[in-house]
BAVEXFI-412276 format. One record per residue (C-alpha): residue in three letters; y, z, x. Coordinates in steps of 0.05 Angstrom, whole numbers, plus 32768, in hexadecimal, padded with zeros to 4 digits. Each point is the difference from the previous one (the first is absolute). Example, Ala and Ser with C-alpha at 12.3 -4.5 7.8 and 13.67 -1.06 7.14 Angstrom:
2
ALA7FA6809C80F6/SER80457FF3801B/
***
This chain:
214
UNK7FF86E807F3C/UNK7FC07FF97FCB/UNK800A80087FB8/UNK7FDD803C7FFB/UNK803380178038/UNK803D7FEE7FDA/UNK7FE480237FC1/UNK7FF380458028/UNK80487FFD801D/UNK801C7FF57FBD/UNK7FD280397FE2/UNK8019802F8036/UNK804D7FF17FEE/UNK7FF180077FB3/UNK7FDE80438009/UNK80378014802C/UNK80307FEE7FC9/UNK7FD380207FCF/UNK800380468024/UNK804D7FF5800E/UNK80057FF87FB0/UNK7FDE803E7FF4/UNK8028802A8031/UNK80417FE27FE3/UNK7FE9800E7FB9/UNK7FF08049800C/UNK804680088029/UNK801E7FE57FC0/UNK7FDB802C7FD0/UNK8019803A8029/UNK80467FE88000/UNK80017FF67FB9/UNK7FED804B7FF3/UNK803080178027/UNK80397FD47FE0/UNK7FE680227FBD/UNK80068043801D/UNK80437FF38021/UNK801A7FE67FB4/UNK7FE0803D7FE2/UNK8023802F8032/UNK80407FDA7FF7/UNK7FFE800A7FB6/UNK7FFA804F800E/UNK803580008032/UNK7FCE80168032/UNK80227FDB8037/UNK7FDE8020803E/UNK7FBF7FEB7FDC/UNK80187FB37FF7/UNK801780028043/UNK7FC08016801F/UNK7FD97FC97FD5/UNK80387FCB8019/UNK7FE980138046/UNK7FB97FFB7FF5/UNK800F7FB87FDD/UNK80217FEF803F/UNK7FC58012802C/UNK7FCE7FDA7FCF/UNK802F7FC17FFE/UNK80027FFE8054/UNK7FB37FF97FFB/UNK80037FCD7FC6/UNK80347FD78028/UNK7FD37FFF8039/UNK7FC07FE77FDB/UNK80317FCE7FDC/UNK80207FE3803F/UNK7FB57FF2801C/UNK7FEF7FDE7FBD/UNK803D7FE17FE3/UNK7FD77FE57FBF/UNK7FFA804A7FEC/UNK804A80037FED/UNK7FF77FD87FC0/UNK7FC980327FEE/UNK801680247FB7/UNK7FE980468014/UNK80287FFA8044/UNK803E7FDC7FDD/UNK7FFD803A7FCC/UNK7FFE8039803B/UNK80447FE2801C/UNK80207FF47FB9/UNK7FF280487FF2/UNK80158019803E/UNK80407FDF7FF1/UNK8004801B7FB6/UNK7FF5804E801E/UNK80357FF48039/UNK80377FE47FD1/UNK7FEE80307FCA/UNK7FFD803B802E/UNK804B7FEF8020/UNK801A7FF07FBA/UNK7FEE80477FE4/UNK800C80258040/UNK80407FDE8019/UNK80137FDC7FCA/UNK80037FBA8024/UNK7FD77FC0800C/UNK7FD68000803E/UNK80087FC58039/UNK7FCC7FD07FF9/UNK80027FFD8046/UNK7FED8044800E/UNK7FBC7FF47FE3/UNK7FC77FDD8018/UNK7FF77FD27FC6/UNK80157FBA7FF3/UNK803C7FEE7FD4/UNK7FDB7FE97FC2/UNK7FD780438008/UNK803E80247FFE/UNK801A7FD97FC5/UNK7FC080107FD7/UNK7FFD8049800F/UNK804B80037FED/UNK7FF27FE57FBB/UNK7FC480337FF6/UNK80378036800D/UNK801C7FF67FBB/UNK7FBC801C7FE4/UNK8002803D8028/UNK804A80087FF3/UNK7FF180037FB4/UNK7FD18033800F/UNK803880298023/UNK802E7FF07FCC/UNK7FD380207FC9/UNK7FEE803B802F/UNK8052800D8004/UNK80067FFB7FB4/UNK7FCB80377FF7/UNK8020802C8034/UNK80477FF37FE3/UNK80207FDE8038/UNK801D7FCA7FDB/UNK80337FEE8031/UNK7FCE7FF48033/UNK7FD77FD97FCC/UNK803A7FCE7FF4/UNK7FFF7FF98048/UNK7FBE7FEA800D/UNK80057FD27FC1/UNK803B7FDD8021/UNK7FD77FF98044/UNK7FCC7FDC7FD4/UNK802D7FD47FDF/UNK80227FF38043/UNK7FC27FE98023/UNK7FED7FD27FBE/UNK804A7FE48005/UNK7FF77FF08048/UNK7FBA7FE37FFB/UNK801C7FCD7FC8/UNK803C7FF08025/UNK7FD67FE7803A/UNK7FD27FD97FCF/UNK7FEA7FD18038/UNK7FD3803C8016/UNK7FDE7FFE7FBD/UNK7FEA7FB68012/UNK7FF08012804B/UNK7FD580407FF6/UNK7FC27FFE7FD5/UNK7FF780357FCC/UNK804F80118000/UNK80127FE47FBE/UNK7FCD80227FDD/UNK80168044801F/UNK80467FF27FEB/UNK7FEE7FF17FBB/UNK7FD880478000/UNK803A80208021/UNK80327FE27FC5/UNK7FCE801D7FCE/UNK7FFC80468022/UNK804D8006800C/UNK800F7FF27FB5/UNK7FCD802F7FED/UNK802180328034/UNK80407FF57FE1/UNK7FEE800C7FBA/UNK7FDB80438015/UNK803E80178022/UNK802F7FEC7FCC/UNK7FDB80287FCC/UNK7FFC803D802D/UNK804D7FFC800F/UNK800C7FFF7FAF/UNK7FC980387FF5/UNK8024802C803B/UNK80417FF07FDF/UNK7FF280197FB8/UNK7FD9803B801C/UNK804380118027/UNK80297FF17FC3/UNK7FD580307FD4/UNK800280368039/UNK804D7FFF7FFB/UNK800880007FB9/UNK7FCE80387FFF/UNK802F80258036/UNK803C7FF37FCF/UNK7FE0801A7FC1/UNK7FEA803F8026/UNK80438011801A/UNK80207FF47FBB/UNK7FD0802F7FE4/UNK800F80338037/UNK804B7FFB7FEF/UNK7FF1800B7FB3/
***
């Protein structure tokens, strides 16, 4: 083959890869949009909507997997990687809120590192849930969600080698630690406020009964 033929062959392969990259990134954007919809629905406890989004994510992931399998170099694409991470986050968060348990990583079509990074990101979504529960006066459930946040960070810190082996995890754990401290303070403040409010209410009822007895 001549040099010209070599270069034409290379151009064809590069063009094919570029088309595959465009397809993979388009699918990834759609997946990311659906993960956000799923998480919002889970926050609202609209679980049927969450499940519909998760089914659509599965369909899109299947197509994305097919593209990546033909072009393995795309697995390192930032947008593709983000799509898998956010899929893990959406699934983990849904299962925590809906069923109160962690989903088995093997049941999802994501890599171990993508699962762990998605797990770390769940701490932020759980904070949003705690704040929603506080506003709704569901303090017991808010306390349970805070415990889940603490469990995630504790286990990630306990398996400290993960922070060395998985790029970006240490930073996510640092962010999670700050989020948990802030959430703990918000919840403690609300518990004290509720206790004071209940005390005032009981005192008012006692005074009212005494006035009625006079």
